[in-house]
C-alpha positions in Angstrom: 67.4 104.9 83.5 70.3 106.6 85.2 72.8 108.5 82.9 76.5 108.2 83.6 76.6 111.9 84.3 74.2 111.4 87.2 76.4 108.6 88.5 79.4 110.8 88.3 77.6 113.7 90.0 76.4 111.6 92.9 79.6 109.7 93.5 81.6 113.0 93.5 79.1 114.5 96.0 80.2 112.0 98.7 83.0 113.2 101.0 86.6 112.9 99.9 85.8 111.2 96.6 88.1 111.5 93.6 87.6 110.3 90.0 90.7 108.6 88.6 91.6 106.4 85.7 91.9 102.6 86.5 93.5 101.0 83.5 90.9 101.6 80.7 88.1 102.2 83.2 87.1 105.2 85.2 87.1 104.8 89.0 85.7 106.6 92.0 87.7 106.4 95.1 87.5 107.4 98.7 90.9 108.0 100.3 92.4 106.0 97.5 90.1 103.0 97.8 88.0 102.1 94.7 84.2 101.7 95.4 82.9 102.2 91.8 84.3 101.5 88.4 82.9 102.5 85.0 83.8 100.5 81.9 84.7 102.5 78.7 81.3 102.0 77.1 79.6 103.6 80.1 76.5 101.5 79.9 77.1 99.7 83.2 78.8 100.5 86.4 80.6 98.1 88.9 79.8 98.8 92.5 81.8 97.2 95.2 79.2 96.7 97.9 79.5 94.4 100.9 78.1 90.9 100.6 74.8 91.5 102.4 74.0 94.6 100.3 74.9 92.7 97.1 72.5 89.8 98.0 69.6 92.2 98.8 70.2 94.1 95.5 70.3 90.9 93.5 67.1 89.7 95.0 65.1 92.9 94.8 66.4 94.3 91.4 67.3 91.4 89.1 66.1 93.5 86.1 69.2 95.7 86.3 71.6 94.2 88.9 73.8 91.2 88.4 76.8 89.6 90.2 80.1 91.2 89.4 82.8 88.5 89.1 86.5 89.1 89.3 88.7 86.1 88.9 85.8 83.8 89.6 84.9 85.5 92.8 81.8 87.7 93.4 83.1 91.1 94.4 80.1 93.4 94.0 77.3 94.2 91.5 77.2 95.2 87.9 74.4 97.6 87.2 72.8 98.1 83.8 72.2 101.9 83.7 69.6 101.8 80.9 67.2 99.9 83.2 68.4 101.2 86.6 66.4 102.9 89.3 68.2 106.1 90.3 67.4 105.8 94.0 68.6 102.2 94.1 71.8 103.0 92.3 72.5 105.9 94.7 71.9 103.7 97.7 74.3 101.1 96.4 77.0 103.6 95.6 76.6 105.1 99.1 76.8 101.6 100.7 80.0 100.9 98.7 81.4 104.3 99.8 80.6 103.5 103.4 82.4 100.2 103.1 85.6 101.7 101.8 85.7 105.0 103.6 87.8 105.3 106.8 85.5 104.7 109.8 86.0 108.2 111.1 84.9 109.7 107.8 82.0 107.4 107.5 80.8 108.2 111.0 80.6 111.9 110.1 77.9 111.3 107.4 
């Protein structure tokens, strides 16, 4: 299990991350680009990882990771926090951050 407070703490520990509202969701952004959203019920998170990371996570962790669909297109993963492994969630959040961060910023980490 990974509480939403731990998700928030980890996401905000990454360089140049801000937490901002996104409609009725919460979002975590790097330089204005969203890499994680949190629905209002805070039982899941949506992580916008690249395709390869998504496929690996879906294969290795089907007990808490599923495809995130947006308009019929797969755009990332939906993670059920009640069953999630903290290390895996942190790794996916970091991969999403790396994919959205400016290359110069990502290279510094």
